[in-house]
C-alpha positions in Angstrom: 9.3 27.6 -2.5 5.9 26.0 -2.4 4.9 25.1 1.1 4.6 21.4 1.6 2.0 20.0 4.0 0.4 16.9 5.3 -2.7 17.8 7.3 -3.8 16.0 10.4 -7.4 17.0 11.2 -8.7 16.2 14.7 -12.5 16.7 14.9 -14.5 17.7 18.0 -15.7 14.7 20.0 -19.3 15.6 19.2 -18.6 15.0 15.5 -16.5 11.9 15.7 -18.9 9.0 15.7 -16.2 7.2 17.5 -18.6 4.8 19.0 -19.3 3.5 15.4 -15.6 2.7 14.8 -14.3 -0.6 16.1 -10.7 -1.1 17.0 -9.5 -4.6 17.1 -6.7 -4.9 19.7 -4.5 -7.9 20.0 -1.0 -8.8 21.3 1.6 -8.2 18.6 0.2 -5.0 17.1 1.7 -2.7 19.8 -1.8 -1.6 21.0 -1.2 -2.3 24.7 -2.8 0.7 26.3 -5.8 -1.3 27.6 -4.6 -4.8 27.2 -4.1 -6.6 30.5 -1.6 -9.4 30.5 -0.7 -11.5 33.5 3.1 -11.5 34.1 4.6 -15.0 33.7 6.8 -14.1 36.7 3.9 -13.2 38.9 3.0 -15.6 41.7 -0.1 -13.7 42.7 -1.8 -13.8 39.3 -2.1 -10.0 39.2 -2.4 -8.2 35.9 -0.5 -5.2 34.6 -0.8 -2.9 31.6 2.5 -4.2 30.2 3.5 -7.4 28.4 5.6 -8.6 31.3 7.1 -12.0 30.6 7.3 -11.3 26.8 9.6 -8.3 26.6 12.8 -8.8 24.7 15.7 -6.6 25.8 18.5 -7.9 23.6 19.2 -5.1 21.2 20.3 -7.4 18.3 17.0 -9.2 18.4 15.1 -5.9 18.6 17.0 -4.6 15.6 16.2 -7.5 13.5 12.5 -7.5 14.5 12.3 -3.8 13.7 13.9 -4.5 10.3 11.5 -7.4 9.7 8.5 -5.2 10.4 9.9 -2.4 8.1 9.9 -4.9 5.3 6.3 -5.9 5.6 4.4 -3.1 7.4 4.1 0.7 7.4 6.2 0.7 10.5 5.8 -0.2 14.2 6.1 1.2 17.7 8.5 -0.1 20.2 6.0 -2.5 21.9 5.2 -4.1 18.6 8.9 -4.6 17.9 9.3 -6.2 21.3 6.3 -8.5 20.9 7.3 -9.5 17.4 10.8 -10.4 18.6 9.2 -12.5 21.4 6.7 -14.2 19.3 9.0 -15.1 16.5 8.4 -14.0 12.9 6.4 -17.0 11.7 4.1 -16.9 14.6 3.6 -13.2 14.1 2.8 -13.8 10.4 0.3 -16.5 11.3 -1.4 -14.1 13.7 -1.6 -11.4 11.0 -3.1 -13.9 8.5 -5.8 -14.7 11.0 -7.0 -11.2 11.7 -10.3 -10.0 10.2 -10.2 -7.2 7.7 -11.8 -4.0 8.9 -13.9 -2.3 6.2 -12.3 0.8 4.6 -15.7 1.5 3.0 -17.2 1.7 6.4 -14.4 4.1 7.4 -15.1 6.2 4.3 -18.8 6.4 5.2 -17.8 7.5 8.6 -16.1 10.5 7.1 -18.9 11.2 4.8 -21.4 11.1 7.6 -19.1 13.3 9.7 -19.5 16.2 7.3 -23.0 15.4 6.0 -24.9 14.4 9.2 -28.0 16.6 8.5 -30.2 15.2 5.6 -31.5 18.6 4.8 -28.1 20.2 4.6 -26.9 17.4 2.3 -29.3 18.5 -0.4 -28.3 22.1 0.1 -24.6 21.3 -0.3 -25.2 19.3 -3.4 -24.0 16.1 -2.0 -25.7 12.7 -2.7 -24.7 9.3 -1.4 -23.2 8.6 -4.9 -21.1 11.7 -4.8 -18.2 11.1 -2.5 -14.9 12.8 -3.6 -11.7 10.8 -3.5 -10.7 13.0 -0.5 -12.9 10.7 1.7 -10.9 7.7 0.5 -7.7 9.4 1.3 -8.9 10.3 4.8 -10.2 6.8 5.3 -7.0 5.2 4.1 -4.9 7.2 6.4 -6.9 6.6 9.5 -7.3 2.9 8.6 -3.6 2.4 8.3 -2.8 4.2 11.6 -5.5 2.5 13.8 -6.2 -1.0 12.6 -4.1 -3.9 13.8 -3.8 -5.8 10.5 -0.4 -4.3 9.7 0.7 -6.9 7.1 -2.6 -6.8 5.2 -2.4 -3.0 5.0 1.1 -3.1 3.5 0.2 -5.9 1.1 -2.9 -4.0 -0.2 -0.7 -1.0 -0.9 1.9 -3.3 -2.7 -0.8 -5.0 -4.8 -2.2 -1.5 -5.7 1.2 -0.7 -7.2 1.3 -3.9 -9.2 -2.3 -3.9 -10.5 -2.6 -0.1 -10.8 -5.7 2.0 -11.1 -5.8 5.8 -10.7 -8.4 7.4 -8.5 -8.3 10.5 -10.5 -9.8 8.8 -13.6 -13.1 10.1 -14.8 -15.8 8.6 -12.6 -13.4 7.3 -9.9 -12.5 10.8 -8.7 -16.1 11.8 -7.9 -17.5 8.4 -6.8 -14.8 7.3 -4.4 -16.7 4.1 -3.6 -15.3 2.7 -6.8 -11.6 3.0 -5.9 -12.3 2.2 -2.3 -14.0 -1.0 -3.2 -11.1 -1.9 -5.5 -8.6 -1.2 -2.7 -10.6 -3.2 -0.2 -10.7 -6.1 -2.7 -6.9 -6.1 -2.9 -6.8 -6.3 0.9 -9.2 -9.2 0.9 -7.0 -11.0 -1.6 -3.7 -10.2 0.1 -3.6 -13.7 1.8 -5.4 -15.8 -0.8 -4.0 -16.8 -4.1 -2.9 -15.2 -7.4 -5.6 -16.8 -9.6 -8.4 -15.4 -7.4 -6.8 -12.0 -7.3 -6.4 -12.0 -11.1 -10.1 -12.8 -11.6 -11.2 -10.2 -9.1 -9.0 -7.5 -10.7 -10.2 -8.4 -14.2 -13.9 -8.1 -13.2 -13.4 -5.0 -11.1 -15.4 -2.0 -12.5 -12.6 0.2 -11.3 -10.0 -1.6 -13.4 -12.6 -1.9 -16.3 -13.0 1.9 -16.3 -9.3 2.6 -15.9 -8.1 0.2 -18.6 -11.2 0.5 -20.7 -12.5 -3.1 -20.9 -15.7 -2.0 -19.2 -18.4 -2.1 -22.0 -15.8 -3.5 -24.4 -17.7 -4.6 -27.5 -17.0 -7.4 -29.9 -15.7 -6.4 -33.4 -18.1 -4.9 -35.9 -16.0 -4.1 -39.0 -18.9 -2.5 -40.8 -19.2 0.0 -38.0 -15.4 0.3 -37.6 -15.7 -1.1 -34.0 -12.8 -3.1 -32.7 -12.2 -4.6 -29.2 -10.2 -2.3 -26.9 -6.7 -3.7 -26.4 -5.6 -1.9 -23.2 -6.4 -4.6 -20.7 -5.2 -7.4 -23.0 -1.8 -5.7 -23.1 -1.4 -4.8 -19.5 -2.7 -8.0 -18.0 0.2 -9.7 -19.8 2.9 -7.0 -19.5 2.3 -5.9 -15.9 -0.1 -8.3 -14.1 1.2 -11.8 -15.0 4.0 -12.7 -17.4 6.0 -9.6 -18.3 7.7 -8.7 -21.5 10.4 -11.3 -21.7 10.6 -15.1 -21.2 12.0 -15.9 -17.8 13.8 -18.7 -16.1 12.4 -19.9 -12.8 15.0 -17.7 -11.1 13.8 -14.6 -12.7 16.6 -14.2 -15.2 15.7 -13.7 -18.9 15.9 -16.5 -21.4 17.9 -16.0 -24.6 17.5 -17.6 -28.0 20.3 -19.2 -30.2 21.5 -15.7 -31.1 21.8 -14.6 -27.5 18.7 -12.3 -27.8 16.0 -12.0 -25.2 12.7 -13.7 -26.1 9.5 -11.7 -26.1 6.6 -13.3 -24.3 4.0 -12.0 -26.7 3.5 -10.0 -29.9 1.0 -7.4 -31.1 -0.9 -10.2 -32.8 -1.3 -11.9 -29.4 -2.7 -8.7 -27.9 -5.4 -8.7 -30.6 -6.3 -12.3 -29.8 -6.5 -11.6 -26.0 -8.5 -8.4 -26.6 -11.3 -10.6 -28.0 -11.4 -12.5 -24.7 -12.2 -9.4 -22.7 -15.2 -8.4 -24.8 -18.7 -8.4 -23.4 -17.9 -7.3 -19.8 -20.2 -4.6 -18.5 -22.2 -3.4 -15.5 -22.8 -6.0 -12.8 -26.5 -5.3 -12.5 -29.4 -7.8 -13.3 -30.5 -5.7 -16.2 -28.9 -5.3 -19.7 -27.1 -2.0 -19.3 -24.2 -2.9 -21.5 -22.8 -0.1 -23.6 -24.2 2.8 -21.5 -21.7 5.5 -20.8 -20.2 5.7 -17.4 -21.8 9.1 -16.7 -25.4 7.9 -17.2 -28.1 7.4 -14.6 -29.2 3.8 -14.1 -32.9 3.3 -13.6 -33.5 1.6 -10.3 -29.8 1.6 -9.3 -27.5 4.1 -7.7 -24.1 4.6 -9.4 -22.6 3.3 -6.2 -24.5 0.0 -6.5 -23.5 -0.4 -10.2 -19.9 0.5 -9.9 -19.0 -1.4 -6.8 -20.4 -4.7 -8.1 -18.0 -7.0 -10.1 -18.6 -6.7 -13.9 -20.6 -9.5 -15.5 -20.5 -11.0 -19.0 -23.0 -10.1 -21.6 -22.7 -13.0 -24.1 -24.5 -11.2 -26.9 -21.6 -8.7 -26.9 -18.8 -11.2 -26.5 -16.7 -12.4 -29.5 -17.4 -16.1 -29.9 -14.7 -16.8 -32.5 -11.7 -19.0 -32.0 -8.9 -17.4 -30.1 -5.2 -18.3 -30.3 -3.4 -17.6 -27.0 0.2 -18.3 -26.1 2.3 -21.4 -26.5 -0.2 -23.0 -28.9 -3.2 -22.7 -26.6 -6.4 -22.3 -28.6 -9.9 -21.4 -27.2 -12.5 -23.1 -29.5 -15.2 -21.0 -31.2 -18.6 -20.9 -29.7 -17.7 -20.8 -26.0 -19.5 -18.6 -23.6 -17.8 -15.4 -22.5 -17.0 -16.6 -19.0 -15.6 -19.9 -20.4 -13.2 -17.9 -22.6 -12.4 -15.5 -19.7 -11.7 -18.2 -17.1 -9.6 -20.4 -19.4 -7.5 -17.3 -20.4 -6.9 -16.4 -16.7 -6.0 -20.0 -16.0 -3.6 -19.9 -19.0 -1.9 -16.8 -17.7 -1.7 -18.1 -14.2 -0.1 -21.3 -15.3 2.5 -19.6 -17.6 6.0 -20.4 -16.5 6.8 -16.7 -16.3 4.0 -15.9 -13.8 5.6 -17.4 -10.6 9.0 -15.6 -11.0 7.5 -12.4 -12.3 4.9 -11.9 -9.5 7.3 -13.3 -6.9 10.0 -10.9 -7.9 7.6 -7.9 -7.9 6.5 -8.7 -4.3 10.2 -9.1 -3.3 11.1 -5.7 -4.8 8.4 -3.9 -2.7 9.3 -5.8 0.5 12.9 -6.6 0.8 15.3 -5.8 -2.1 15.3 -4.2 -5.5 17.7 -6.8 -6.8 16.9 -10.2 -5.4 19.5 -12.8 -6.3 18.5 -15.6 -8.8 18.7 -18.1 -5.9 16.3 -16.0 -3.8 13.8 -15.6 -6.7 14.0 -19.3 -7.4 13.3 -20.3 -3.8 10.2 -18.1 -3.7 9.0 -19.1 -7.1 9.0 -22.7 -6.1 6.5 -21.9 -3.4 4.3 -19.8 -5.7 1.2 -21.8 -6.7 -1.5 -19.7 -8.4 -4.3 -22.0 -7.5 -3.5 -23.2 -4.0 -5.8 -21.9 -1.3 -4.2 -19.1 0.7 -0.9 -19.5 -1.3 0.1 -15.9 -0.8 0.6 -16.7 2.8 3.3 -19.2 1.9 4.8 -16.8 -0.6 5.0 -14.0 2.0 6.7 -16.3 4.4 9.1 -17.4 1.7 10.0 -13.8 0.9 10.4 -12.6 4.5 11.9 -15.6 6.2 14.5 -16.4 3.5 18.1 -16.3 4.8 18.9 -13.6 2.2 16.2 -11.4 3.6 17.1 -11.9 7.2 20.8 -10.8 7.1 21.2 -7.0 7.5 24.0 -5.4 5.5 25.8 -2.4 7.0 28.5 -1.9 4.5 28.5 0.8 1.9 28.0 -1.8 -0.9 24.2 -1.8 -1.0 23.8 -4.9 -3.2 20.8 -5.9 -1.1 18.1 -3.5 -0.1 15.9 -0.8 -1.4 15.1 2.9 -1.2 12.1 3.5 1.1 9.1 5.0 -0.7 8.1 8.5 0.3 4.7 7.4 1.7 6.3 4.5 3.6 8.8 6.9 5.2 6.1 9.2 6.3 4.0 6.4 7.7 7.1 4.9 9.5 7.4 8.1 11.5 3.7 8.3 12.5 3.5 4.6 13.5 6.7 4.8 15.6 5.4 6.9 18.4 1.8 7.2 19.8 -0.2 10.3 19.2 -1.0 11.8 22.5 -4.7 11.5 23.3 -6.8 14.5 23.8 -8.5 15.4 27.2 -11.3 12.9 26.5 -8.8 10.1 25.9 -9.7 9.8 22.2 -7.2 8.2 19.8 -9.5 8.5 16.7 -8.4 11.2 14.4 -9.3 12.5 10.9 -6.6 13.0 8.4 -6.0 14.3 4.9 -2.7 14.3 3.1 -3.7 15.2 -0.5 -0.6 17.5 -1.0 1.7 14.5 -0.6 1.1 13.5 -4.2 2.3 16.9 -5.6 5.1 17.3 -3.0 6.8 14.0 -3.0 5.1 12.1 -5.8 3.1 9.4 -4.0 -0.5 9.0 -2.7 -2.6 5.8 -2.6 -4.3 5.0 -5.9 -2.7 8.1 -7.4 0.0 6.6 -9.7 0.2 8.7 -12.8 0.3 5.7 -15.2 -0.4 2.0 -15.2 3.4 1.5 -14.6 2.9 2.8 -11.0 4.8 5.6 -9.4 8.1 4.1 -10.6 9.0 1.3 -13.0 10.4 -1.9 -11.6 13.3 -1.8 -14.1 14.3 1.9 -13.5 18.0 2.4 -13.2 19.5 5.4 -11.5 22.6 6.9 -13.2 26.0 6.1 -11.7 27.1 2.8 -10.1 23.6 1.3 -10.2 23.3 1.3 -13.9 27.0 0.7 -14.4 26.6 -2.6 -12.5 23.4 -3.5 -14.2 21.2 -3.2 -11.1 17.8 -1.6 -10.9 16.6 1.0 -8.4 12.8 1.4 -8.9 12.0 3.9 -6.1 14.9 6.2 -7.2 12.6 7.3 -10.1 10.7 9.3 -7.5 13.9 10.8 -6.1 14.0 14.0 -8.2 15.7 17.1 -7.0 12.3 18.6 -6.1 11.0 15.5 -4.3 14.3 15.1 -2.4 13.9 18.6 -0.9 10.2 18.1 -0.2 10.9 14.9 1.8 13.5 16.7 3.9 11.0 19.5 4.5 8.3 16.9 5.5 10.6 15.4 8.1 11.4 18.8 9.4 7.7 19.6 9.6 6.9 16.3 11.4 9.9 15.9 13.8 11.0 19.5 14.4 7.9 21.7 14.1 5.3 19.0 14.9 2.9 20.4 12.3 0.1 18.2 11.3 -2.4 20.7 9.9 -1.5 23.3 7.3 -3.0 25.2 4.3 -3.3 22.2 2.0 -6.8 21.5 3.3 -7.9 24.9 2.0 -7.1 23.8 -1.5 -8.8 20.5 -1.1 -12.1 22.1 0.0 -11.9 25.4 -1.7 -15.3 24.7 -3.4 -16.9 23.6 -0.2 -16.5 26.6 2.2 -19.0 25.1 4.6 -16.5 22.3 5.3 -13.7 24.8 5.8 -15.8 26.7 8.4 -16.3 23.5 10.3 -12.6 22.5 10.0 -11.5 25.9 11.3 -13.4 25.2 14.5 -11.8 21.8 15.1 -9.7 21.1 18.2 -6.0 20.8 17.6 -3.3 19.6 20.0 -2.7 16.0 19.0 1.1 15.5 19.0 3.5 12.6 18.9 4.3 11.4 22.4 8.0 11.9 23.0 7.9 11.3 26.7 9.9 8.1 26.9 12.5 9.4 24.4 12.8 12.6 26.4 13.6 10.6 29.5 16.4 8.9 27.7 17.7 12.2 26.2 17.8 13.8 29.7 20.1 11.1 31.2 22.0 9.5 28.3 22.0 10.9 24.7 23.7 7.8 23.4 20.9 5.7 24.9 18.4 7.9 23.1 20.2 7.3 19.8 20.4 3.5 20.4 16.7 3.5 21.1 15.8 5.5 18.0 18.1 3.3 15.9 15.9 0.4 16.8 12.6 2.3 16.6 13.1 4.3 13.4 16.2 3.0 11.6 15.7 -0.7 12.2 19.2 -1.1 13.7 20.9 0.2 10.5 22.7 3.2 11.8 26.4 2.9 11.3 28.8 3.7 14.2 30.0 6.8 12.4 26.4 8.0 12.0 25.7 7.5 15.7 28.7 9.5 16.6 27.6 12.3 14.4 24.1 12.3 15.9 25.4 12.3 19.4 27.8 15.2 18.6 24.8 17.2 17.2 22.3 16.6 20.0 24.6 17.1 23.0 24.9 20.7 22.0 21.2 21.1 23.0 20.3 21.4 26.7 16.6 20.7 26.4 15.8 16.9 26.3 12.8 17.7 24.1 15.0 19.5 21.6 17.4 16.7 21.6 14.7 14.2 20.7 13.3 16.3 17.9 16.8 16.9 16.4 17.8 13.2 16.7 14.6 12.0 15.0 14.9 14.6 12.2 18.5 13.7 11.5 17.8 10.0 11.5 14.8 10.3 9.1 16.9 12.1 6.5 20.0 10.1 6.9 21.2 7.6 4.2 21.4 4.9 6.8 17.6 5.1 7.3 16.6 6.0 3.8 18.1 2.8 2.4 16.4 -0.3 3.9 19.0 -3.1 3.6 
């Protein structure tokens, strides 16, 4: 069987440029190693390296806090769980909303400079600032999501990247990774703003323009058999705003007099919308419209051209009348940006948009099958034009009573299958990586093989429909009861085995660096030579868990239930785990076995 790997690359301190990387620590992110907090019970005013006075010990509170964090982050360590329980969820969300967004582009440059620090060698290696492979984005994404404190924004950016999809393997995006990185950073910037701003930024993004081919989209010229490209016109309706079918405010489909579902648009509508998206091209001050994406721009680097929002070239925009939906007509003779902005307003105001986008966010966060009442309550909060409206929507999703009640029965009517990448990140965020002898916690990472092994990698969805369709139905009880199970589309026989192997590799064998990196850099042997000399020895710190395992195996399982399984382990599962680990004498072996078995258990795999 193909060897599955996820590589954790720890560079020598001399190469790290750690002084250029800022880490924003704050209470509530679990980063308490150097945070001094005065204990509320202290009469002397002394400080400790703990969060005395804030710690929550009640296991039920900790379970719910852990489950809350599992719904809206990539996972959390125990101190983050405790702090979130102490702060309260709304206060924690408000704090997350207020955090600055660290730059992923800066992080990507850090990696590029790491391996290209000598200007003379850059030329010899054939690298230019414009030539940055998507591997640098993957490394930057991984490190960014393990070290920055904006846990909610990181998860929201990933969710939005699965709703408004681009693929980093598309033509120019694969070789000039600034493009996809700029797009991903834009999604993070919009995570707490509003839908209308997001829709505009996505529409004008050169990454989206290249992926869905409305970059350099010309107006019609029948004599030359030129017609506007229809890709973006179709997908902005089908996937980014209103969906295929007319919806009620609660997300259920409307029906006509014959009991049939009502389509939201026709092929004729797509042709009308396609005219709106004509005339968009490079966002430079010069008239570069129509030049192929592989050309050299005089006076501009490709990075400068393809990381700027597209602009409208009116001479290439269709100025004819355009008939949109519900009788809306754009008059002839308007400028391209007038047509564009009025069309985006039109889609944002459509009655479908609030339930469609709200339900999409809910499916990624809390449950694949939100009840009509749940969808209705969130949709009422959704206002596409309100400043920072996504903050209200996120609160409505996460704080709704339907989201806050854990289900432990076998009838999984509420909940969702955890995505492969989320499961992997859950593990790595749960326990700290032990620092090296210099006390460094900055590490370099690549996990390119994850896409092939388990079907998921940031910005690597194989189609505009994401890694899985929101309406996918697994065979058996799910489809028989008319439910959907989107993430199950990734749960093939191959991927299922690969995920078990990954958990074995992480929890049992503690392997973070394997042969995948050789495939990634097979054409750059100079990088391989440097990588082979890198220090290893960064491992997950199991020390506290080991102390529990040594004195009370059941206490270990209860702790890992909160830390990894969000309090969702059933009594029967706990009994099985205890029976398995008590057969091992070494506390370290007990911890590894317990973590492995939890991470592959159905109780963990289904977040409910």
